C-alpha positions in Angstrom: -5.2 21.7 1.8 -1.5 21.3 1.4 1.0 24.1 1.2 4.8 24.2 0.7 6.9 26.0 3.4 10.2 26.2 5.1 10.6 24.9 8.6 13.3 26.7 10.7 14.4 24.3 13.4 15.8 25.7 16.6 15.8 22.8 19.1 16.1 19.8 16.8 18.0 19.3 13.6 16.1 17.3 10.9 18.1 15.8 8.1 21.2 17.6 9.5 20.0 21.0 8.4 18.8 24.0 10.3 16.0 24.6 7.8 14.0 22.1 5.9 11.5 22.4 3.0 8.3 21.0 4.2 4.6 20.4 3.3 2.1 22.0 5.5 -1.3 20.3 5.6 -4.4 21.9 7.1 -8.0 21.2 7.5 -10.6 23.7 6.1 -11.5 26.4 8.6 -15.2 25.5 8.0 -14.6 21.8 8.8 -16.9 20.2 11.4 -15.5 19.0 14.7 -15.5 15.3 13.4 -13.3 16.3 10.5 -11.0 18.2 12.7 -10.7 15.3 15.1 -9.9 12.9 12.1 -7.2 15.3 11.0 -5.6 15.2 14.4 -6.0 11.4 14.6 -4.0 11.2 11.3 -1.2 13.3 12.8 -1.3 11.1 15.9 -0.9 8.0 13.9 1.9 9.5 11.9 4.0 10.3 15.0 4.3 6.5 15.6 6.2 6.0 12.3 9.9 6.5 11.5 10.9 4.6 8.3 12.5 5.4 5.0 9.5 4.7 2.9 6.8 6.2 5.2 6.1 9.9 5.1 7.7 11.6 8.1 5.7 13.9 10.5 7.9 16.9 11.4 5.5 18.6 13.8 2.0 19.8 14.6 0.8 23.3 15.4 -2.4 23.1 17.3 -2.4 26.3 19.5 -3.9 28.4 16.7 -6.6 27.7 14.2 -6.4 26.2 11.7 -4.3 23.3 13.0 -1.2 22.7 10.9 0.4 19.3 10.3 4.0 19.7 9.1 5.5 16.9 7.0 8.6 16.3 4.9 8.1 17.8 1.4 7.7 15.3 -1.4 8.6 17.6 -4.4 7.0 15.5 -7.1 3.7 15.1 -5.3 1.5 12.0 -5.3 2.4 9.0 -7.5 -0.9 9.1 -9.4 -0.5 12.7 -10.6 3.2 12.1 -11.3 2.5 9.1 -13.5 -0.3 10.9 -15.2 1.9 13.9 -16.0 4.5 11.5 -17.5 1.8 9.9 -19.6 0.5 13.3 -20.9 4.1 14.4 -21.6 4.8 11.2 -23.5 1.6 11.5 -25.5 2.4 15.1 -26.5 6.1 14.7 -27.2 7.1 16.4 -30.4 10.7 15.1 -30.8 11.5 11.4 -31.2 14.6 12.1 -29.1 12.5 12.9 -26.0 11.5 10.0 -23.9 9.4 10.6 -20.7 8.8 7.0 -19.9 10.0 5.7 -16.6 12.6 2.9 -17.0 11.6 -0.5 -15.7 14.4 -0.3 -13.1 12.8 2.9 -11.7 9.3 1.3 -11.6 10.6 -1.7 -9.8 12.4 0.5 -7.3 9.2 2.3 -6.6 7.3 -0.9 -6.1 10.0 -2.2 -3.7 9.9 1.1 -1.7 6.1 0.9 -1.4 6.4 -2.8 -0.3 9.1 -1.8 2.3 6.8 0.9 3.7 3.9 -1.6 3.9 6.2 -4.1 5.6 7.2 -1.5 8.2 3.5 -0.6 8.9 2.7 -4.3 9.2 5.6 -4.8 11.7 4.1 -1.9 13.7 0.7 -3.7 13.6 -1.0 -1.0 11.5 -3.2 -1.5 8.4 -3.2 1.5 6.0 -6.7 0.6 4.5 -6.4 3.1 1.6 -3.2 2.3 -0.2 -3.4 3.8 -3.7 -1.2 5.7 -6.1 -2.8 8.9 -4.8 -1.6 8.1 -1.3 2.0 7.4 -2.3 4.3 10.4 -2.5 7.3 10.9 -4.8 10.3 12.9 -3.6 12.6 14.9 -5.8 15.1 12.0 -5.8 12.3 9.7 -7.0 12.0 7.9 -3.6 8.4 6.8 -2.9 6.9 7.0 0.5 3.5 6.0 1.8 1.4 8.8 3.1 -2.2 9.8 4.0 -2.9 7.9 7.2 -6.5 9.1 7.7 -7.9 5.5 7.5 -4.9 3.7 9.1 -5.8 1.6 12.2 -3.9 -0.3 14.8 -5.1 -3.9 14.3 -5.0 -4.6 18.1 -7.2 -1.7 19.1 -10.3 -3.3 17.6 -11.7 -6.7 17.2 -12.7 -6.1 13.6 -9.5 -7.7 12.2 -9.5 -10.6 14.6 -13.2 -11.8 14.5 -14.4 -11.1 11.0 -13.3 -12.6 7.7 -11.9 -10.1 5.2 -11.6 -10.5 1.4 -8.1 -11.7 0.6 -7.5 -8.9 -1.8 -7.8 -6.3 1.0 -5.9 -8.2 3.7 -2.6 -6.9 4.9 0.3 -9.4 5.3 -0.3 -9.8 9.0 
C-alpha cells in the first residue's frame, strides 16, 4: 500500500526544505516473512541510487510494524494510470477547445528521462527486470522516474547474467 504524507526533516535537509511531501509505502500487516524480506530488499536496493530519473528513497522506518519505506512523492502517480486517465479524458471531452493529448515533445521528454534512468542503473550494474509504464512514476512537473525495484538485481552478485543466454528483447544495455 502507498500513502501520501509529509516528512519533517530535523537532521538533513532534502530538496532545501525542512518538510517534504512524500510517499509512504508499506507491506500488508498480514504479509508472510518472505514478502516482508522482499520489501526490505527493495528499500536496500533503492538506497544505492541517487539520480534525477530514478525514484529517491528518503528513509526507512523499521523499528515498528509495519515497516515504512519513505520515498519522494510523485504527484501524478504511475505512468500507465496517468496515460490511461488522459485517454479517458480525451474520449469524454465535450468541448472541441479542450485537448488532453500529450504533445509529442512531452512524450519524447518522458522517453528520454526513462532512458536516462536506465542508463544510470546500467552504469551501477543493476538490471531492473520489470520496467513497464506501471513502474515509471510521474511528478507534478511531468518529470518521469523509474521506480519499483522489487525485481532489480546487481548483475555481478549472480552468475545468471554471465553464463546464460537471454532473449535480446529483455537484455539490458550492459
